C-alpha positions in Angstrom: 0.3 -0.2 0.4 1.0 3.6 -0.5 0.4 6.4 1.3 -2.1 9.1 0.1 -1.8 12.7 0.5 -1.8 14.9 4.4 -5.3 15.9 5.8 -6.8 18.9 5.4 -10.5 20.1 7.0 -10.4 22.8 4.5 -10.1 20.9 1.0 -12.1 17.7 2.2 -13.2 16.4 -1.1 -16.9 14.3 -2.0 -15.6 10.7 -1.7 -17.3 7.3 -3.3 -19.2 6.0 -0.6 -22.7 6.4 -0.5 -23.0 4.3 3.3 -19.9 5.0 5.0 -19.1 2.2 8.8 -17.4 4.2 11.7 -15.8 1.7 14.0 -12.3 1.9 15.9 -11.6 -0.9 13.7 -11.9 -2.0 10.5 -14.0 -5.6 9.4 -10.4 -7.3 8.9 -6.7 -7.3 10.6 -3.2 -6.5 9.5 -1.0 -8.7 10.1 3.1 -8.3 9.7 4.9 -11.0 9.2 7.9 -12.3 9.2 9.3 -10.7 5.8 7.9 -7.3 6.2 5.1 -7.6 4.5 1.5 -7.1 5.4 -1.2 -9.8 5.3 -5.1 -8.8 5.9 -6.7 -11.3 7.7 -11.1 -11.2 7.9 -12.5 -10.5 12.1 -16.1 -12.4 11.5 -18.2 -10.4 13.2 -22.0 -9.9 13.9 -21.5 -6.1 12.9 -20.1 -7.1 9.9 -22.6 -9.6 9.5 -25.1 -7.6 9.4 -23.7 -4.5 7.5 -22.2 -6.5 4.4 -24.7 -6.7 2.4 -25.7 -2.4 2.8 -22.3 -1.9 2.1 -21.8 -3.5 -0.8 -25.2 -2.4 -2.6 -24.6 1.1 -1.7 -21.1 1.3 -2.8 -20.0 1.3 0.7 -16.7 1.9 2.5 -15.3 1.1 6.6 -12.8 3.8 8.4 -10.9 1.8 10.9 -8.3 1.8 12.4 -5.8 -1.3 10.5 -5.1 -3.1 14.9 -0.5 -2.3 13.6 0.7 0.0 14.9 2.7 2.6 12.5 4.1 6.1 13.6 3.8 7.9 10.0 -0.5 9.2 11.2 0.2 12.3 9.8 -0.6 10.2 6.2 -3.2 8.1 5.7 -3.2 4.5 3.4 -4.5 4.5 -0.1 -8.1 3.0 0.2 -8.1 -1.2 0.0 -11.0 -2.7 -1.8 -12.0 -6.1 -1.0 -15.0 -8.0 -2.6 -16.2 -4.7 -3.4 -16.2 -3.3 -0.5 -14.2 0.2 0.6 -11.4 -0.1 3.4 -10.3 3.3 4.8 -7.8 2.8 7.1 -6.8 4.9 9.9 -3.1 5.0 11.4 -2.6 5.1 15.2 0.3 5.5 16.7 1.7 4.0 19.9 0.9 7.1 21.6 -3.1 7.3 20.0 -3.5 3.2 21.7 -2.1 3.7 24.9 -3.7 7.2 25.2 -6.9 6.9 23.4 -7.5 3.5 23.2 -5.9 2.4 26.4 -5.6 5.3 28.2 -9.5 7.8 27.9 -11.3 5.1 25.9 -10.9 2.7 28.6 -9.0 3.1 32.2 -11.8 6.7 31.8 -14.9 5.6 29.7 -15.2 2.0 29.6 -15.4 1.7 34.0 -17.1 5.2 33.9 -20.3 3.6 31.4 -20.2 0.6 33.3 -21.4 1.4 37.1 -17.3 2.7 38.2 -17.0 -1.1 38.7 -13.4 -0.1 38.6 -12.4 3.8 39.5 -12.0 6.2 36.4 -9.0 7.6 35.4 -9.1 11.5 34.1 -5.9 12.4 32.5 -6.0 15.8 30.0 -2.8 14.5 28.0 -6.1 11.1 27.6 -8.6 13.7 26.6 -7.0 15.8 24.5 -5.6 12.5 22.2 -9.1 11.4 22.2 -10.0 14.5 20.3 -7.0 14.3 18.2 -7.6 10.3 17.2 -11.4 10.9 17.0 -11.0 14.2 14.5 -8.7 12.2 12.5 -12.0 9.4 12.2 -14.4 12.1 10.8 -11.8 13.6 8.9 -11.2 9.9 7.0 -14.2 9.6 6.9 -15.5 13.4 5.1 -13.3 12.0 2.2 -15.1 8.9 1.8 -18.7 9.6 1.7 -19.9 10.3 -1.1 -22.3 14.2 -1.4 -25.3 13.3 0.8 -24.4 9.5 2.1 -25.2 7.8 5.4 -22.9 7.5 7.9 -23.2 5.3 10.3 -21.0 5.6 13.7 -20.5 3.1 15.7 -19.1 3.3 19.9 -17.9 4.8 23.3 -14.3 5.5 21.4 -16.1 8.1 18.9 -18.2 10.0 20.4 -16.8 13.3 19.3 -17.4 12.1 15.6 -20.7 12.9 14.7 -20.4 16.6 16.1 -16.6 16.7 14.3 -17.6 15.7 10.5 -20.8 17.8 10.4 -18.7 20.8 10.9 -17.3 19.1 7.8 -19.7 17.6 6.0 -23.3 18.9 7.3 -24.9 17.6 3.6 -24.2 14.2 5.5 -26.8 13.0 7.2 -24.8 10.8 10.5 -26.0 8.5 13.0 -24.0 6.7 15.5 -25.3 3.9 17.8 -23.5 3.0 21.5 -23.1 -0.7 22.3 -21.5 0.0 26.0 -24.5 1.0 28.9 -25.2 4.4 28.6 -24.9 4.8 32.5 -26.6 7.2 35.0 -27.0 11.1 34.9 -25.3 11.4 38.5 -22.5 8.6 37.0 -21.6 10.6 33.7 -21.9 14.1 35.6 -18.5 13.2 36.8 -16.3 13.2 33.3 -14.9 16.7 33.2 -15.2 16.6 29.8 -19.1 15.9 29.4 -20.5 18.4 27.6 -18.6 18.5 24.9 -19.5 14.2 25.2 -22.6 15.5 25.1 -22.5 18.2 22.1 -20.6 15.6 20.3 -23.3 12.9 20.3 -25.8 15.3 19.1 -24.1 16.3 15.8 -25.3 12.9 14.9 -29.6 13.0 13.1 -29.5 10.0 15.4 -28.5 8.4 18.9 -29.1 4.9 19.3 -28.9 3.2 22.3 -29.6 -0.4 23.1 -31.6 0.3 25.6 -34.5 3.3 26.5 -32.8 4.3 29.9 -29.9 4.7 28.2 -32.1 7.4 25.4 -33.7 9.0 28.9 -30.6 9.9 30.8 -29.4 11.5 27.3 -32.2 13.5 27.1 -31.8 14.4 30.3 -28.6 14.9 30.3 -29.1 17.7 26.8 -31.3 19.5 29.1 -29.3 19.5 31.7 -25.6 20.3 29.6 -26.6 22.9 27.3 -30.2 23.4 28.4 -31.5 21.9 24.7 -35.5 21.7 25.0 -36.2 17.8 24.5 -39.2 15.2 24.5 -40.2 14.4 28.2 -42.4 11.3 26.6 -41.5 7.6 28.2 -39.0 6.1 25.0 -40.2 3.6 23.6 -37.9 0.1 21.2 -37.6 0.8 18.0 -40.1 3.4 18.0 -41.1 6.5 20.1 -38.0 8.2 19.6 -36.5 11.4 22.4 -35.2 14.5 20.2 -33.8 16.7 21.1 -34.2 20.6 19.9 -31.5 22.6 18.5 -31.0 25.5 16.9 -31.0 24.3 13.4 -32.2 20.8 13.0 -33.5 18.3 15.6 -31.6 15.4 16.4 -33.8 11.5 17.6 -32.8 9.8 20.4 -34.2 6.4 20.4 -34.0 2.3 21.6 -32.1 -0.4 19.6 -31.4 -3.8 21.1 -28.7 -5.0 19.0 -28.9 -9.2 18.3 -26.4 -11.7 16.5 -27.7 -13.9 13.1 -29.4 -15.7 15.0 -29.9 -18.0 11.5 -26.3 -18.9 11.2 -26.0 -20.3 14.4 -29.1 -22.3 14.4 -28.1 -24.1 11.5 -24.2 -24.4 12.8 -25.7 -25.8 15.6 -27.5 -28.3 13.8 -24.4 -29.7 11.5 -23.5 -33.3 12.8 -20.1 -32.7 12.7 -20.9 -30.5 15.2 -23.1 -32.1 17.4 -20.4 -34.8 16.9 -17.8 -32.5 18.7 -20.8 -31.5 21.5 -20.0 -35.2 22.7 -16.7 -35.3 22.3 -16.3 -32.6 24.5 -18.9 -34.5 27.3 -16.6 -37.1 27.3 -13.2 -35.2 27.2 -15.1 -33.9 30.4 -15.6 -36.8 32.1 -18.7 -37.6 30.9 -20.5 -35.6 33.7 -24.5 -35.5 34.7 -24.2 -31.6 34.4 -22.1 -29.2 32.5 -22.1 -25.3 33.5 -20.4 -22.7 30.9 -19.1 -19.4 30.5 -17.7 -17.5 27.9 -16.6 -14.2 28.5 -13.9 -11.6 27.7 -11.2 -11.5 30.0 -12.9 -7.8 31.7 -14.2 -6.7 35.5 -17.2 -6.0 33.9 -18.6 -10.1 33.5 -18.8 -10.9 36.6 -16.6 -13.8 36.4 -15.6 -14.5 40.1 -19.1 -14.1 40.5 -20.1 -17.7 39.2 -16.8 -19.1 40.6 -17.6 -17.9 44.2 -20.9 -19.3 44.1 -19.8 -23.1 42.3 -17.6 -22.7 44.5 -19.9 -22.8 48.1 -22.3 -24.9 45.8 -20.0 -27.2 45.6 -18.8 -26.6 49.8 -23.3 -27.1 50.8 -23.5 -29.7 48.4 -26.1 -28.6 46.6 -23.7 -29.3 43.2 -22.3 -32.3 43.1 -18.0 -32.7 43.2 -18.0 -36.1 40.7 -20.2 -34.9 38.4 -20.9 -32.1 37.9 -17.8 -29.2 35.7 -17.9 -25.7 35.4 -16.1 -24.3 31.7 -15.0 -20.8 32.2 -13.6 -19.9 28.3 -12.1 -16.2 29.7 -10.6 -14.6 26.2 -7.6 -12.3 26.6 -8.7 -8.7 26.3 -6.7 -5.2 27.4 -3.3 -6.9 28.5 -1.6 -4.2 29.1 -4.2 -2.8 31.2 -3.2 -2.9 35.2 -6.2 -3.8 36.1 -6.8 -6.5 33.4 -3.1 -8.0 34.8 -4.5 -8.2 38.1 -8.1 -10.0 37.2 -6.5 -12.5 34.9 -4.0 -13.9 38.0 -7.3 -13.2 40.8 -9.5 -15.2 38.7 -6.2 -18.0 38.1 -6.2 -18.4 41.8 -9.6 -18.6 42.4 -9.8 -21.2 39.6 -6.6 -23.0 41.3 -8.1 -22.6 45.2 -11.8 -24.4 43.9 -10.3 -27.4 42.4 -7.7 -28.0 44.9 -10.5 -27.8 47.5 -12.7 -30.0 45.2 -11.4 -31.5 41.9 -9.3 -34.6 42.3 -5.9 -35.9 39.8 -6.5 -35.9 36.3 -10.5 -34.2 37.4 -10.9 -30.6 38.1 -13.9 -29.5 38.8 -13.2 -26.2 37.1 -12.2 -26.4 33.0 -10.0 -22.8 32.7 -9.7 -21.7 29.0 -7.6 -18.2 28.7 -7.5 -17.9 24.4 -9.2 -18.2 21.6 -12.2 -20.3 21.0 -12.8 -20.8 17.2 -16.0 -20.7 16.1 -17.2 -23.7 15.4 -15.4 -25.3 18.8 -17.6 -22.1 20.4 -20.5 -23.8 18.6 -20.2 -26.7 20.5 -19.5 -25.9 24.1 -22.9 -24.2 23.5 -24.5 -27.5 22.5 -22.7 -29.9 25.2 -23.4 -27.7 27.6 -26.3 -28.1 30.3 -26.6 -24.7 32.2 -25.8 -21.1 30.5 -23.9 -18.2 32.9 -23.5 -15.0 32.4 -23.5 -13.0 35.6 -22.3 -9.2 34.4 -22.3 -6.8 36.7 -22.7 -3.9 34.0 -23.3 -5.4 30.0 -24.9 -3.4 27.4 -26.5 -6.0 26.3 -24.7 -9.4 25.8 -24.7 -11.5 22.9 -23.5 -14.8 24.3 -26.5 -14.9 25.9 -28.5 -15.0 22.3 -25.8 -17.3 21.1 -27.2 -19.7 23.2 -29.9 -20.0 22.9 -29.8 -20.0 19.3 -27.6 -23.0 19.2 -29.9 -24.8 21.4 -32.3 -26.1 18.6 -33.3 -29.2 20.9 -35.2 -26.8 23.2 -32.2 -28.7 25.8 -29.9 -26.6 28.1 -30.9 -23.8 30.6 -29.5 -19.7 30.5 -28.7 -18.0 33.8 -28.9 -14.4 32.9 -27.8 -11.1 34.6 -30.6 -8.7 35.6 -27.4 -5.4 34.4 -27.4 -7.0 30.3 -29.2 -5.5 28.5 -30.7 -8.9 27.2 -32.3 -9.0 30.2 -35.2 -6.9 29.3 -35.9 -9.2 25.9 -34.6 -12.6 28.1 -37.3 -13.1 30.8 -37.4 -16.4 30.1 -34.2 -17.0 31.8 -33.0 -17.7 35.5 -32.7 -13.6 36.3 -30.2 -13.2 38.6 -28.8 -10.3 40.2 -24.7 -11.1 40.9 -24.5 -9.0 44.2 -26.7 -11.6 45.7 -24.4 -14.3 45.6 -27.4 -17.3 47.3 -29.6 -15.6 44.8 -27.2 -16.7 42.4 -26.0 -19.6 44.2 -30.4 -20.8 43.7 -30.6 -19.7 40.3 -27.4 -22.3 39.3 -29.7 -24.6 41.3 -32.9 -24.1 40.2 -31.4 -24.6 36.3 -29.6 -27.6 37.6 -32.5 -29.3 38.6 -35.0 -27.9 36.3 -37.3 -30.8 35.0 -37.6 -31.7 31.2 -40.4 -29.8 30.6 -39.5 -26.9 32.2 -36.3 -26.5 30.0 -38.0 -27.1 27.1 -41.2 -24.3 27.8 -38.1 -22.2 28.3 -35.9 -22.3 26.1 -39.3 -22.0 23.4 -40.1 -18.8 24.7 -36.0 -17.9 24.5 -35.6 -19.2 21.0 -39.0 -17.8 19.7 -37.4 -14.1 20.6 -33.8 -14.4 19.6 -34.6 -15.8 16.0 -37.2 -13.1 15.5 -35.2 -10.1 16.8 -31.7 -10.8 14.8 -28.9 -8.4 13.7 -30.9 -7.9 10.4 -33.6 -6.4 12.1 -31.2 -4.9 14.1 -29.8 -2.5 11.8 -32.6 -2.3 9.6 -34.7 -0.5 12.0 -32.0 2.0 13.0 -31.1 2.4 10.0 -35.0 3.6 8.9 -35.5 5.3 11.8 -32.0 7.5 10.6 -33.6 7.9 6.9 -36.6 9.0 8.8 -34.9 12.0 10.4 -33.6 14.3 7.7 -36.6 13.8 5.7 -35.3 15.9 2.1 -31.5 15.9 0.7 -29.3 18.2 2.9 -27.1 21.4 1.7 
């Protein structure tokens, strides 16, 4: 790839793409090979699956970071075309990654938006870097977008992009979706740059959240921080949008719960190779009567320690049998250079060792712990094999693992223990809903799930599958984009 020209906000020209997705990462990762060359590796994901057909149909482009450090951030890479999809890489330096991504995005915004489970850190140099990187994303997007194009900005790392892009390109139709929880007002008010964040988001024509509560919080902040007139009625799910009145336009605010490619997972889980592998997994685990499963990024919000503590106490009390019940915890490595994540890994592995030392036998641990990514087909086989799925975050925007488990259970087997503090809990009401801060309640629900009758299990899973299969990721994307199209009637000049 050869470098493109330098940046100039004033000299921005129209691009060729009628639909542009802007996210922290591209849907592909750039890898440096041993010989010094680079290669592109496709990164599968629900967002890519949902938006790829639209991107191809509408001369689409995706703006994002390629995943490798590049100190020459004053120039852009030329666009890359892969299978009719235009990729627009934004370069990030080591300092960008440290301060914009690991710093402000994941040591300030992430803990603040997740109920301050870990104390957020506020550093002005991190904020300055966040502003700078957001500006570069906005400029790259401006160069990619055709006149009057639709732009969809994704997630907490890019909350300033809508306003910056609006200033560069007022002709664009701009949507923003937040994939993590939006915090209560009293927590958000801790942010030293709270007004700038709200103003940044209000550059969009439509601001989307998973839950109506997040939308309501944002409307309140728009009134309080910038004195805007806003609607005061209840926001619905995919309906009854809130509105923020600005000087020259109206911003819509809505709730759009994200989902998964449930039909593809359902089909994959029915394949004989997956079913055979699920049987093999149970055999490798010693053919226990019950298999409990946790699947998470290794993150302090996920409540991995909660389920381990609950399982340990159930074993100690004889409510789960050590000779016929096992827990499998799959923990994908995450943000390993951040101190709080390093400490979490140490704590979890110490907890696993203690439980196995107390209740396991030589060659037969009661907790099987994997700290590595698991291939997609292997993960589906784990979902098919597991009798009880444990999803116990202290706070989560949605949690797609819960929906993935349900989509894989065409046999109507299994049970889902689900935290009340996930977005998914609002939809998956037939799960065993738990307060992860109430350890006794978590233990009771795990015990109930382990001992449910076949009839009760089928009744619950049938209802859960009806919800997950009907409300898939394609419906999520279409509902958001339809609302976005309606938010800007006519052509903007």
